[in-house]
PASEBA-1860 file (N, C-alpha, C; in nm, 3 decimals):
! residues 296
1> MLSDSYEI> 16.730/7.889/-5.263/16.631/7.777/-5.281/16.617/7.706/-5.159 ~ 16.501/7.682/-5.126/16.456/7.600/-5.005/16.441/7.463/-5.027 ~ 16.417/7.414/-5.139/16.378/7.275/-5.175/16.523/7.200/-5.204 ~ 16.501/7.070/-5.167/16.628/6.984/-5.190/16.587/6.845/-5.213 ~ 16.657/6.774/-5.279/16.642/6.633/-5.328/16.672/6.532/-5.223 ~ 16.738/6.568/-5.113/16.769/6.460/-5.016/16.670/6.451/-4.911 ~ 16.673/6.358/-4.821/16.586/6.333/-4.733/16.674/6.319/-4.592 ~ 16.606/6.340/-4.482/16.682/6.300/-4.347/16.670/6.152/-4.333
9> VGEEFKVG> 16.790/6.102/-4.300/16.798/5.953/-4.283/16.856/5.919/-4.146 ~ 16.836/5.809/-4.091/16.900/5.778/-3.964/17.039/5.707/-3.987 ~ 17.028/5.579/-3.933/17.162/5.494/-3.943/17.166/5.411/-4.087 ~ 17.059/5.432/-4.167/17.062/5.373/-4.301/17.173/5.395/-4.371 ~ 17.219/5.313/-4.449/17.328/5.314/-4.547/17.278/5.387/-4.662 ~ 17.232/5.506/-4.676/17.190/5.577/-4.804/17.243/5.732/-4.788 ~ 17.216/5.793/-4.897/17.252/5.945/-4.906/17.133/6.016/-4.845 ~ 17.178/6.098/-4.750/17.086/6.194/-4.704/17.150/6.277/-4.592
17> YRRQEYWG> 17.063/6.356/-4.528/17.110/6.450/-4.423/17.103/6.358/-4.287 ~ 17.186/6.383/-4.201/17.190/6.314/-4.064/17.183/6.409/-3.965 ~ 17.097/6.418/-3.861/17.092/6.501/-3.745/17.200/6.486/-3.660 ~ 17.252/6.583/-3.586/17.330/6.582/-3.476/17.240/6.548/-3.350 ~ 17.275/6.439/-3.280/17.194/6.401/-3.176/17.249/6.397/-3.036 ~ 17.372/6.454/-3.038/17.459/6.452/-2.902/17.394/6.579/-2.820 ~ 17.381/6.694/-2.888/17.328/6.803/-2.815/17.167/6.824/-2.818 ~ 17.079/6.815/-2.713/16.961/6.827/-2.718/16.905/6.933/-2.627
25> WRIATAFF> 16.774/6.905/-2.579/16.689/7.002/-2.480/16.787/7.030/-2.354 ~ 16.845/6.930/-2.301/16.920/6.960/-2.176/17.027/7.060/-2.179 ~ 17.111/7.057/-2.286/17.228/7.142/-2.320/17.171/7.274/-2.361 ~ 17.065/7.286/-2.428/16.999/7.398/-2.469/16.952/7.457/-2.356 ~ 16.879/7.396/-2.256/16.836/7.471/-2.127/16.957/7.515/-2.054 ~ 17.067/7.443/-2.057/17.173/7.493/-1.978/17.235/7.634/-2.048 ~ 17.226/7.637/-2.167/17.302/7.772/-2.224/17.178/7.867/-2.206 ~ 17.051/7.848/-2.217/16.951/7.942/-2.175/16.978/7.998/-2.050
33> FGEVGAGL> 16.986/7.931/-1.952/17.009/7.968/-1.822/17.116/8.045/-1.809 ~ 17.232/7.994/-1.866/17.359/8.084/-1.866/17.359/8.216/-1.933 ~ 17.289/8.224/-2.033/17.285/8.365/-2.119/17.195/8.449/-2.057 ~ 17.064/8.414/-2.005/16.983/8.488/-1.939/17.019/8.521/-1.811 ~ 17.093/8.443/-1.726/17.159/8.484/-1.605/17.267/8.584/-1.626 ~ 17.366/8.560/-1.719/17.460/8.656/-1.755/17.413/8.786/-1.782 ~ 17.305/8.802/-1.871/17.248/8.923/-1.929/17.192/9.000/-1.808 ~ 17.125/8.914/-1.706/17.063/8.986/-1.593/17.170/9.047/-1.511
41> FLVSAFYN> 17.261/8.974/-1.482/17.380/9.001/-1.395/17.453/9.152/-1.460 ~ 17.479/9.118/-1.580/17.533/9.239/-1.638/17.469/9.368/-1.623 ~ 17.342/9.372/-1.660/17.258/9.482/-1.658/17.231/9.527/-1.530 ~ 17.222/9.432/-1.428/17.202/9.486/-1.284/17.319/9.544/-1.213 ~ 17.428/9.483/-1.269/17.553/9.557/-1.207/17.564/9.694/-1.234 ~ 17.522/9.731/-1.352/17.553/9.884/-1.379/17.461/9.974/-1.305 ~ 17.354/9.908/-1.244/17.256/9.962/-1.162/17.279/9.947/-0.999 ~ 17.369/9.863/-0.969/17.402/9.810/-0.840/17.266/9.754/-0.771
49> FMTGMLIG> 17.182/9.677/-0.867/17.069/9.611/-0.824/17.090/9.476/-0.764 ~ 17.109/9.451/-0.641/17.156/9.329/-0.589/17.060/9.216/-0.604 ~ 16.940/9.235/-0.604/16.843/9.134/-0.636/16.870/9.062/-0.775 ~ 16.873/9.154/-0.869/16.898/9.116/-1.010/17.025/9.046/-1.028 ~ 17.142/9.088/-0.958/17.273/9.033/-0.961/17.272/8.891/-0.910 ~ 17.195/8.885/-0.793/17.199/8.748/-0.721/17.106/8.634/-0.794 ~ 17.005/8.681/-0.878/16.946/8.599/-0.931/17.014/8.557/-1.074 ~ 17.067/8.643/-1.140/17.144/8.620/-1.235/17.262/8.535/-1.217
57> WGLVTVCK> 17.337/8.560/-1.097/17.443/8.489/-1.060/17.398/8.330/-1.039 ~ 17.273/8.308/-0.966/17.215/8.179/-0.933/17.203/8.107/-1.063 ~ 17.139/8.173/-1.162/17.104/8.091/-1.285/17.226/8.041/-1.346 ~ 17.356/8.130/-1.346/17.468/8.081/-1.412/17.546/7.976/-1.329 ~ 17.524/7.994/-1.197/17.610/7.905/-1.116/17.556/7.780/-1.057 ~ 17.408/7.779/-1.061/17.318/7.674/-0.998/17.229/7.599/-1.120 ~ 17.160/7.685/-1.176/17.069/7.619/-1.282/17.155/7.563/-1.399 ~ 17.246/7.659/-1.454/17.313/7.605/-1.571/17.391/7.479/-1.553
65> PTALFMHL> 17.478/7.466/-1.449/17.557/7.352/-1.431/17.463/7.224/-1.404 ~ 17.337/7.240/-1.339/17.246/7.140/-1.306/17.188/7.073/-1.431 ~ 17.159/7.169/-1.531/17.108/7.132/-1.662/17.199/7.051/-1.738 ~ 17.345/7.100/-1.735/17.479/7.052/-1.801/17.498/6.927/-1.751 ~ 17.496/6.887/-1.615/17.515/6.766/-1.555/17.413/6.666/-1.598 ~ 17.293/6.704/-1.621/17.190/6.606/-1.672/17.226/6.572/-1.804 ~ 17.283/6.660/-1.892/17.322/6.617/-2.026/17.450/6.515/-2.021 ~ 17.548/6.538/-1.928/17.683/6.471/-1.936/17.649/6.315/-1.903
73> GKPLRAWR> 17.710/6.229/-1.983/17.714/6.080/-1.943/17.779/6.072/-1.823 ~ 17.911/6.120/-1.791/17.989/6.101/-1.705/18.032/6.239/-1.628 ~ 17.951/6.294/-1.547/17.969/6.427/-1.508/18.105/6.449/-1.427 ~ 18.160/6.326/-1.359/18.291/6.349/-1.285/18.411/6.383/-1.380 ~ 18.379/6.369/-1.501/18.504/6.387/-1.616/18.484/6.526/-1.673 ~ 18.385/6.613/-1.606/18.352/6.735/-1.689/18.469/6.833/-1.670 ~ 18.543/6.827/-1.560/18.677/6.908/-1.563/18.748/6.900/-1.669 ~ 18.758/6.802/-1.730/18.865/6.784/-1.857/18.831/6.885/-1.955
81> AIMHLSSS> 18.714/6.935/-1.979/18.664/7.017/-2.064/18.750/7.162/-2.073 ~ 18.814/7.197/-1.955/18.888/7.314/-1.942/19.036/7.297/-1.984 ~ 19.065/7.182/-2.037/19.205/7.157/-2.075/19.245/7.214/-2.215 ~ 19.170/7.252/-2.289/19.184/7.305/-2.430/19.164/7.453/-2.448 ~ 19.203/7.543/-2.357/19.181/7.676/-2.390/19.213/7.740/-2.512 ~ 19.332/7.697/-2.553/19.397/7.757/-2.679/19.309/7.737/-2.805 ~ 19.238/7.618/-2.799/19.151/7.579/-2.927/19.019/7.563/-2.909 ~ 18.962/7.557/-2.791/18.813/7.512/-2.770/18.733/7.618/-2.715
89> WISRGLCG> 18.633/7.666/-2.774/18.537/7.758/-2.712/18.458/7.712/-2.590 ~ 18.450/7.579/-2.594/18.396/7.508/-2.475/18.479/7.529/-2.344 ~ 18.613/7.507/-2.373/18.695/7.532/-2.261/18.700/7.681/-2.209 ~ 18.706/7.768/-2.295/18.688/7.917/-2.266/18.567/7.952/-2.208 ~ 18.463/7.883/-2.253/18.350/7.923/-2.184/18.338/7.864/-2.027 ~ 18.380/7.744/-2.015/18.420/7.692/-1.886/18.494/7.777/-1.802 ~ 18.594/7.826/-1.860/18.688/7.917/-1.762/18.618/8.048/-1.729 ~ 18.551/8.095/-1.829/18.478/8.215/-1.812/18.361/8.210/-1.694
97> SIIFTGFG> 18.284/8.085/-1.705/18.198/8.053/-1.605/18.262/8.053/-1.452 ~ 18.380/7.978/-1.446/18.442/7.991/-1.329/18.496/8.122/-1.271 ~ 18.539/8.200/-1.369/18.567/8.345/-1.331/18.457/8.410/-1.284 ~ 18.340/8.393/-1.357/18.205/8.467/-1.333/18.168/8.429/-1.188 ~ 18.171/8.298/-1.162/18.132/8.236/-1.026/18.184/8.297/-0.906 ~ 18.329/8.306/-0.934/18.416/8.346/-0.814/18.414/8.498/-0.807 ~ 18.439/8.569/-0.909/18.445/8.717/-0.908/18.320/8.793/-0.902 ~ 18.215/8.722/-0.950/18.080/8.769/-0.945/18.020/8.756/-0.796
105> GAHMLNLK> 18.047/8.655/-0.759/18.006/8.636/-0.612/18.093/8.730/-0.522 ~ 18.210/8.737/-0.543/18.303/8.838/-0.464/18.259/8.983/-0.461 ~ 18.218/9.017/-0.574/18.180/9.146/-0.623/18.039/9.188/-0.521 ~ 17.947/9.093/-0.536/17.826/9.110/-0.463/17.848/9.116/-0.308 ~ 17.949/9.025/-0.272/17.975/9.034/-0.120/18.037/9.189/-0.091 ~ 18.118/9.235/-0.171/18.185/9.356/-0.147/18.088/9.466/-0.153 ~ 17.994/9.470/-0.240/17.883/9.560/-0.250/17.801/9.560/-0.115 ~ 17.778/9.455/-0.076/17.695/9.444/0.052/17.779/9.470/0.183
113> YHIVGGFA> 17.920/9.432/0.187/17.996/9.452/0.320/18.109/9.555/0.317 ~ 18.113/9.598/0.195/18.232/9.699/0.173/18.360/9.634/0.219 ~ 18.406/9.536/0.188/18.509/9.462/0.223/18.652/9.551/0.189 ~ 18.651/9.564/0.054/18.772/9.639/-0.022/18.699/9.755/-0.092 ~ 18.784/9.846/-0.123/18.753/9.952/-0.185/18.864/10.006/-0.293 ~ 18.845/10.111/-0.353/18.928/10.174/-0.458/18.970/10.071/-0.580 ~ 19.099/10.061/-0.611/19.130/9.958/-0.709/19.106/9.823/-0.694 ~ 19.098/9.786/-0.579/19.055/9.630/-0.564/18.911/9.609/-0.596
121> ASLLFVLA> 18.825/9.686/-0.551/18.666/9.677/-0.566/18.671/9.704/-0.718 ~ 18.739/9.780/-0.795/18.709/9.800/-0.943/18.758/9.677/-1.008 ~ 18.864/9.613/-0.959/18.932/9.486/-1.017/18.815/9.380/-1.007 ~ 18.749/9.381/-0.889/18.650/9.269/-0.871/18.535/9.285/-0.987 ~ 18.497/9.410/-0.998/18.391/9.440/-1.096/18.442/9.406/-1.235 ~ 18.558/9.455/-1.271/18.605/9.422/-1.413/18.610/9.268/-1.437 ~ 18.672/9.200/-1.350/18.682/9.045/-1.359/18.539/8.983/-1.370 ~ 18.447/9.019/-1.274/18.312/8.977/-1.289/18.243/9.015/-1.422
129> MLGCLVVL> 18.279/9.124/-1.471/18.225/9.142/-1.608/18.281/9.073/-1.726 ~ 18.405/9.055/-1.704/18.477/8.967/-1.799/18.430/8.840/-1.827 ~ 18.399/8.783/-1.693/18.348/8.626/-1.699/18.195/8.630/-1.747 ~ 18.134/8.743/-1.719/18.005/8.742/-1.733/17.986/8.767/-1.900 ~ 18.063/8.828/-1.956/18.060/8.842/-2.109/18.088/8.719/-2.183 ~ 18.193/8.638/-2.125/18.226/8.529/-2.188/18.097/8.428/-2.178 ~ 18.041/8.412/-2.066/17.932/8.337/-2.050/17.817/8.374/-2.144 ~ 17.805/8.506/-2.166/17.702/8.556/-2.255/17.700/8.531/-2.402
137> FYLGFVLS> 17.834/8.525/-2.448/17.865/8.500/-2.598/17.900/8.354/-2.635 ~ 17.978/8.282/-2.549/18.047/8.176/-2.591/17.971/8.049/-2.668 ~ 17.841/8.049/-2.628/17.763/7.950/-2.716/17.761/7.983/-2.862 ~ 17.747/8.116/-2.882/17.757/8.147/-3.035/17.884/8.124/-3.102 ~ 17.994/8.125/-3.041/18.123/8.091/-3.091/18.142/7.936/-3.103 ~ 18.090/7.862/-2.996/18.084/7.709/-3.014/18.013/7.676/-3.125 ~ 17.890/7.724/-3.150/17.810/7.683/-3.276/17.876/7.724/-3.403 ~ 17.926/7.846/-3.405/17.993/7.911/-3.530/18.103/7.835/-3.579
145> YSAAIPLW> 18.167/7.765/-3.473/18.283/7.695/-3.531/18.263/7.553/-3.582 ~ 18.122/7.517/-3.580/18.079/7.381/-3.618/18.061/7.373/-3.778 ~ 18.174/7.362/-3.843/18.170/7.378/-3.982/18.095/7.256/-4.044 ~ 18.085/7.145/-3.967/18.012/7.051/-4.033/17.864/7.054/-4.026 ~ 17.813/7.161/-3.956/17.661/7.167/-3.953/17.633/7.328/-4.006 ~ 17.595/7.325/-4.129/17.586/7.455/-4.204/17.495/7.561/-4.129 ~ 17.394/7.503/-4.071/17.291/7.612/-4.003/17.375/7.676/-3.900 ~ 17.462/7.615/-3.831/17.535/7.689/-3.715/17.649/7.778/-3.758
153> DTGLMPIF> 17.705/7.723/-3.876/17.835/7.787/-3.930/17.827/7.921/-3.994 ~ 17.789/8.020/-3.901/17.771/8.162/-3.945/17.815/8.254/-3.835 ~ 17.881/8.377/-3.877/17.931/8.459/-3.779/17.817/8.540/-3.704 ~ 17.691/8.510/-3.750/17.568/8.570/-3.673/17.558/8.501/-3.523 ~ 17.592/8.380/-3.505/17.576/8.310/-3.393/17.612/8.397/-3.270 ~ 17.747/8.438/-3.242/17.765/8.519/-3.126/17.677/8.635/-3.112 ~ 17.637/8.700/-3.221/17.565/8.810/-3.207/17.412/8.756/-3.166 ~ 17.367/8.649/-3.205/17.256/8.585/-3.163/17.246/8.555/-3.012
161> SISYGLLG> 17.352/8.502/-2.969/17.370/8.478/-2.828/17.351/8.622/-2.738 ~ 17.449/8.690/-2.773/17.451/8.818/-2.704/17.313/8.900/-2.694 ~ 17.262/8.907/-2.809/17.128/8.979/-2.826/17.009/8.922/-2.744 ~ 16.988/8.789/-2.748/16.888/8.733/-2.682/16.935/8.716/-2.511 ~ 17.055/8.718/-2.484/17.093/8.723/-2.354/17.068/8.847/-2.266 ~ 17.108/8.958/-2.350/17.082/9.092/-2.311/16.940/9.120/-2.305 ~ 16.853/9.094/-2.390/16.707/9.102/-2.396/16.646/9.022/-2.275 ~ 16.681/8.905/-2.242/16.648/8.852/-2.122/16.679/8.916/-1.991
169> GVTLILLF> 16.811/8.979/-1.978/16.852/9.054/-1.881/16.770/9.181/-1.845 ~ 16.749/9.255/-1.963/16.673/9.362/-1.958/16.532/9.355/-1.927 ~ 16.469/9.229/-1.975/16.336/9.214/-1.935/16.299/9.178/-1.810 ~ 16.397/9.089/-1.750/16.388/9.060/-1.604/16.423/9.170/-1.508 ~ 16.511/9.263/-1.550/16.540/9.360/-1.443/16.420/9.456/-1.432 ~ 16.368/9.464/-1.557/16.230/9.568/-1.556/16.118/9.495/-1.464 ~ 16.126/9.354/-1.465/16.020/9.290/-1.381/16.065/9.281/-1.224 ~ 16.177/9.244/-1.205/16.233/9.244/-1.074/16.255/9.374/-0.999
177> GHDHFLAT> 16.286/9.471/-1.087/16.303/9.610/-1.020/16.190/9.700/-1.015 ~ 16.069/9.643/-1.066/15.949/9.709/-1.077/15.923/9.782/-0.931 ~ 15.918/9.702/-0.832/15.895/9.740/-0.699/16.001/9.811/-0.612 ~ 16.118/9.807/-0.682/16.238/9.847/-0.608/16.295/9.965/-0.659 ~ 16.404/9.979/-0.728/16.474/10.092/-0.769/16.414/10.142/-0.889 ~ 16.302/10.083/-0.955/16.227/10.134/-1.069/16.090/10.177/-1.022 ~ 16.067/10.167/-0.897/15.928/10.208/-0.854/15.881/10.354/-0.873 ~ 15.982/10.430/-0.885/15.937/10.573/-0.903/15.934/10.605/-1.056
185> GGHTYEVL> 15.959/10.507/-1.146/15.958/10.526/-1.283/16.079/10.611/-1.332 ~ 16.056/10.728/-1.386/16.173/10.813/-1.419/16.255/10.792/-1.540 ~ 16.372/10.840/-1.547/16.459/10.827/-1.667/16.512/10.676/-1.676 ~ 16.546/10.627/-1.567/16.614/10.496/-1.588/16.512/10.390/-1.639 ~ 16.384/10.403/-1.581/16.288/10.308/-1.645/16.266/10.326/-1.790 ~ 16.264/10.450/-1.820/16.242/10.478/-1.985/16.340/10.434/-2.050 ~ 16.482/10.453/-2.000/16.596/10.393/-2.084/16.584/10.228/-2.095 ~ 16.554/10.171/-1.978/16.544/10.035/-1.998/16.417/9.975/-2.091
193> KAMELGLI> 16.321/10.051/-2.086/16.199/10.018/-2.176/16.256/10.028/-2.316 ~ 16.325/10.147/-2.354/16.361/10.151/-2.486/16.457/10.058/-2.508 ~ 16.564/10.028/-2.438/16.661/9.915/-2.461/16.579/9.794/-2.492 ~ 16.465/9.757/-2.422/16.398/9.625/-2.431/16.340/9.622/-2.565 ~ 16.270/9.725/-2.607/16.208/9.723/-2.746/16.314/9.723/-2.855 ~ 16.419/9.800/-2.829/16.520/9.789/-2.936/16.598/9.654/-2.945 ~ 16.595/9.570/-2.853/16.655/9.460/-2.831/16.572/9.356/-2.896 ~ 16.437/9.357/-2.879/16.344/9.281/-2.935/16.343/9.292/-3.088
201> LFCGVTLA> 16.351/9.406/-3.139/16.353/9.437/-3.286/16.481/9.377/-3.346 ~ 16.581/9.398/-3.269/16.723/9.350/-3.316/16.730/9.208/-3.318 ~ 16.658/9.135/-3.220/16.668/8.998/-3.206/16.567/8.946/-3.342 ~ 16.457/9.020/-3.372/16.384/8.968/-3.480/16.468/8.995/-3.606 ~ 16.539/9.089/-3.639/16.627/9.111/-3.742/16.726/9.020/-3.767 ~ 16.796/9.009/-3.640/16.893/8.885/-3.648/16.842/8.748/-3.680 ~ 16.726/8.709/-3.622/16.668/8.590/-3.662/16.631/8.574/-3.806 ~ 16.578/8.687/-3.862/16.539/8.685/-3.999/16.665/8.682/-4.095
209> SFLHGAAY> 16.769/8.734/-4.048/16.900/8.740/-4.119/16.968/8.627/-4.117 ~ 16.958/8.549/-4.004/17.008/8.419/-3.985/16.941/8.313/-4.086 ~ 16.809/8.301/-4.076/16.733/8.222/-4.167/16.748/8.250/-4.308 ~ 16.769/8.374/-4.348/16.789/8.421/-4.495/16.925/8.356/-4.530 ~ 17.022/8.387/-4.449/17.151/8.326/-4.478/17.152/8.167/-4.503 ~ 17.084/8.116/-4.409/17.082/7.969/-4.427/17.003/7.893/-4.540 ~ 16.907/7.977/-4.571/16.807/7.932/-4.681/16.904/7.954/-4.821 ~ 16.995/8.047/-4.837/17.077/8.038/-4.967/17.208/8.000/-4.938
217> GPSAGRKA> 17.239/7.915/-4.840/17.363/7.845/-4.803/17.367/7.699/-4.858 ~ 17.453/7.629/-4.790/17.471/7.476/-4.825/17.333/7.416/-4.786 ~ 17.315/7.274/-4.863/17.185/7.233/-4.870/17.136/7.207/-4.751 ~ 17.227/7.146/-4.638/17.156/7.108/-4.511/17.116/7.227/-4.431 ~ 17.170/7.349/-4.456/17.108/7.463/-4.412/16.984/7.500/-4.457 ~ 16.960/7.491/-4.594/16.850/7.504/-4.656/16.736/7.392/-4.614 ~ 16.764/7.275/-4.592/16.681/7.180/-4.539/16.644/7.211/-4.393 ~ 16.728/7.265/-4.307/16.695/7.328/-4.163/16.596/7.420/-4.163
225> VVLLLKDR> 16.614/7.516/-4.275/16.503/7.630/-4.267/16.369/7.571/-4.316 ~ 16.361/7.474/-4.393/16.249/7.400/-4.435/16.179/7.334/-4.315 ~ 16.263/7.282/-4.225/16.206/7.207/-4.115/16.143/7.307/-4.023 ~ 16.203/7.446/-4.008/16.164/7.547/-3.916/16.028/7.623/-3.969 ~ 16.040/7.641/-4.101/15.926/7.723/-4.151/15.806/7.640/-4.218 ~ 15.832/7.526/-4.261/15.728/7.460/-4.341/15.710/7.305/-4.288 ~ 15.792/7.263/-4.233/15.794/7.104/-4.209/15.778/7.074/-4.053 ~ 15.852/6.981/-4.020/15.827/6.926/-3.877/15.814/7.014/-3.765
233> FAIWFIPF> 15.907/7.118/-3.760/15.923/7.193/-3.652/15.856/7.343/-3.666 ~ 15.783/7.349/-3.782/15.714/7.478/-3.797/15.599/7.516/-3.695 ~ 15.541/7.385/-3.639/15.436/7.406/-3.554/15.487/7.469/-3.417 ~ 15.622/7.450/-3.395/15.677/7.497/-3.260/15.749/7.629/-3.287 ~ 15.802/7.644/-3.403/15.905/7.756/-3.436/15.812/7.898/-3.469 ~ 15.717/7.882/-3.555/15.640/7.990/-3.574/15.560/8.042/-3.469 ~ 15.470/7.959/-3.394/15.403/8.026/-3.286/15.476/8.065/-3.169 ~ 15.593/7.980/-3.125/15.640/8.000/-3.001/15.757/8.106/-3.015
241> VVVIGIVL> 15.852/8.101/-3.127/15.965/8.163/-3.142/15.927/8.293/-3.218 ~ 15.844/8.285/-3.311/15.824/8.417/-3.386/15.701/8.496/-3.322 ~ 15.573/8.439/-3.319/15.466/8.505/-3.263/15.467/8.532/-3.118 ~ 15.506/8.461/-3.021/15.517/8.481/-2.890/15.632/8.543/-2.854 ~ 15.754/8.490/-2.901/15.868/8.547/-2.856/15.930/8.670/-2.923 ~ 15.880/8.707/-3.032/15.901/8.836/-3.092/15.792/8.924/-3.115 ~ 15.682/8.886/-3.194/15.571/8.973/-3.220/15.493/9.008/-3.089 ~ 15.452/8.916/-3.001/15.378/8.954/-2.887/15.461/9.019/-2.781
249> TALLSAFG> 15.578/8.981/-2.767/15.674/9.050/-2.686/15.687/9.212/-2.714 ~ 15.718/9.242/-2.856/15.719/9.362/-2.898/15.587/9.444/-2.870 ~ 15.488/9.384/-2.904/15.353/9.472/-2.885/15.332/9.490/-2.750 ~ 15.354/9.394/-2.656/15.338/9.429/-2.524/15.413/9.526/-2.457 ~ 15.558/9.519/-2.500/15.651/9.613/-2.453/15.626/9.745/-2.498 ~ 15.582/9.763/-2.636/15.543/9.892/-2.694/15.421/9.957/-2.633 ~ 15.328/9.884/-2.643/15.180/9.933/-2.615/15.116/9.896/-2.489 ~ 15.178/9.808/-2.396/15.109/9.766/-2.287/15.141/9.861/-2.181
257> PDTLVVLL> 15.044/9.884/-2.082/15.054/9.958/-1.967/15.160/9.926/-1.883 ~ 15.226/10.011/-1.816/15.346/9.983/-1.720/15.309/9.932/-1.584 ~ 15.259/9.794/-1.594/15.201/9.744/-1.474/15.290/9.606/-1.458 ~ 15.289/9.551/-1.330/15.367/9.435/-1.302/15.305/9.326/-1.375 ~ 15.171/9.297/-1.414/15.127/9.187/-1.481/15.184/9.212/-1.622 ~ 15.182/9.324/-1.689/15.233/9.324/-1.824/15.380/9.288/-1.834 ~ 15.458/9.339/-1.741/15.589/9.313/-1.729/15.629/9.152/-1.721 ~ 15.543/9.089/-1.630/15.565/8.951/-1.616/15.498/8.872/-1.749
265> LVAIAELI> 15.407/8.927/-1.812/15.374/8.848/-1.940/15.476/8.882/-2.042 ~ 15.545/9.005/-2.043/15.647/9.025/-2.148/15.774/8.936/-2.126 ~ 15.794/8.922/-1.997/15.909/8.828/-1.946/15.900/8.694/-1.985 ~ 15.763/8.643/-1.957/15.731/8.500/-2.009/15.727/8.488/-2.160 ~ 15.685/8.569/-2.226/15.671/8.568/-2.381/15.819/8.554/-2.425 ~ 15.901/8.645/-2.386/16.046/8.669/-2.422/16.104/8.537/-2.404 ~ 16.101/8.479/-2.273/16.173/8.371/-2.214/16.131/8.232/-2.305 ~ 15.993/8.228/-2.334/15.948/8.107/-2.420/16.023/8.109/-2.551
273> GDLGVKIL> 16.038/8.236/-2.609/16.081/8.240/-2.758/16.233/8.210/-2.739 ~ 16.304/8.270/-2.623/16.462/8.235/-2.618/16.471/8.096/-2.602 ~ 16.415/8.025/-2.497/16.424/7.878/-2.504/16.390/7.795/-2.616 ~ 16.292/7.840/-2.671/16.236/7.763/-2.796/16.337/7.767/-2.920 ~ 16.389/7.896/-2.937/16.486/7.897/-3.033/16.617/7.817/-3.030 ~ 16.663/7.821/-2.901/16.774/7.751/-2.859/16.769/7.586/-2.874 ~ 16.632/7.554/-2.836/16.595/7.401/-2.847/16.604/7.363/-2.987 ~ 16.523/7.465/-3.068/16.519/7.417/-3.219/16.646/7.416/-3.294
281> LFKTGLYE> 16.749/7.511/-3.251/16.872/7.509/-3.310/16.942/7.390/-3.310 ~ 16.928/7.304/-3.192/16.992/7.192/-3.177/16.917/7.076/-3.264 ~ 16.770/7.091/-3.255/16.686/6.992/-3.315/16.712/6.981/-3.464 ~ 16.744/7.103/-3.523/16.748/7.098/-3.674/16.878/7.113/-3.715 ~ 16.989/7.072/-3.632/17.123/7.090/-3.672/17.165/6.968/-3.754 ~ 17.181/6.988/-3.899/17.195/6.868/-3.985/17.324/6.857/-4.055 ~ 17.380/6.751/-4.072/17.525/6.726/-4.140/17.486/6.721/-4.282 ~ 17.572/6.770/-4.363/17.544/6.744/-4.511/17.576/6.593/-4.550
289> PVMAHSRF> 17.519/6.553/-4.656/17.528/6.416/-4.713/17.688/6.403/-4.727 ~ 17.742/6.267/-4.704/17.878/6.254/-4.734/17.914/6.235/-4.867 ~ 17.806/6.226/-4.945/17.838/6.205/-5.098/17.711/6.250/-5.177 ~ 17.707/6.298/-5.294/17.602/6.330/-5.366/17.536/6.216/-5.450 ~ 17.414/6.236/-5.476/17.357/6.128/-5.557/17.418/6.120/-5.698 ~ 17.421/5.995/-5.753/17.485/5.974/-5.893/17.401/6.037/-5.996 ~ 17.466/6.069/-6.083/17.409/6.141/-6.207/17.363/6.047/-6.307 ~ 17.402/5.920/-6.280/17.367/5.809/-6.385/17.259/5.705/-6.316
END
C-alpha cells in the first residue's frame, strides 16, 4: 500500500514523518564522484588504459574529498572518522579511500615507469583493486545499516552502489577510449558496449525492485515512494532518473550509432540519472513516527 495517514512534519510536536536533514546534495555529490571514479578506474585497470585510470583516480582523490569537505562542519576533525573500523562502514570507506589513493597512484606510476615487477607489481594492483572495490560499494552498506530510515534499510543498497558505479565506469571508458585503445573497434569495444547495455538494464531492474520493496515495507518507506513517484519529487525522479537515466540511456546505447557524439550523450544521460538518484535518496530519507495515532 502506498497511502498513509501521516504527514511529513518538521520540528512541530505532532505525530508524523521527519526527514533526515544531515546528509544532502553535497555528500550525495561526494559519493557520486567516488563511485563513478572507482568504477572508471576498475574497468580501465583491466585494459591498462592510463587516461581512464588517471581520471577515475582524480575523481576519487580530489573531487570526492572536495565535495565531502563542503559538507563537513569541521573538516579538520574528519580524520576521526577512521577510528571505528570494527563497527562503522564510514570508517571502512575512508580506509578504503586511503588505500585506493596510495596504491592506485603507485600502480599507475609503476605502469608508466616500470619501477617494480613480478610479485611487487601484482601486489600493487591487488591492493589498488581492493581499495577501489571498497570505495565502489561502501555507500550501499552505510545506507543499508541505517535501520531508522526504512527506505535505506535494504540489502539492495550495496548492489545499487556497485551497479551504478560500474555503469558509470563502463560508459566513461567507452567515451574516453573512443579515440585511443577503442579506435579500431573490434572485440573489446563490442564487449564493453554489451556490458554497458546489460548494466543499464540491471540498474533499471534494481531500481524497480528497490521501489517495490519500499512500497510494501514500513510506512516511512511507503511515504518515500509516494514522494518519488507521485508527490513532491516526482517532477525530478521520473524525468531525470527514469526517463533520462534509464530509458534514454538504454535507447542510445542499443540503437545509437557508434560515434563520439552519441557516446557523449549516453555518458551525460547516465551521469544525470546517477547523480539524481543519489540526491533524491537523501532527500526522501524519512524517519518513522515515534508513536502511532491514538485509536480514540
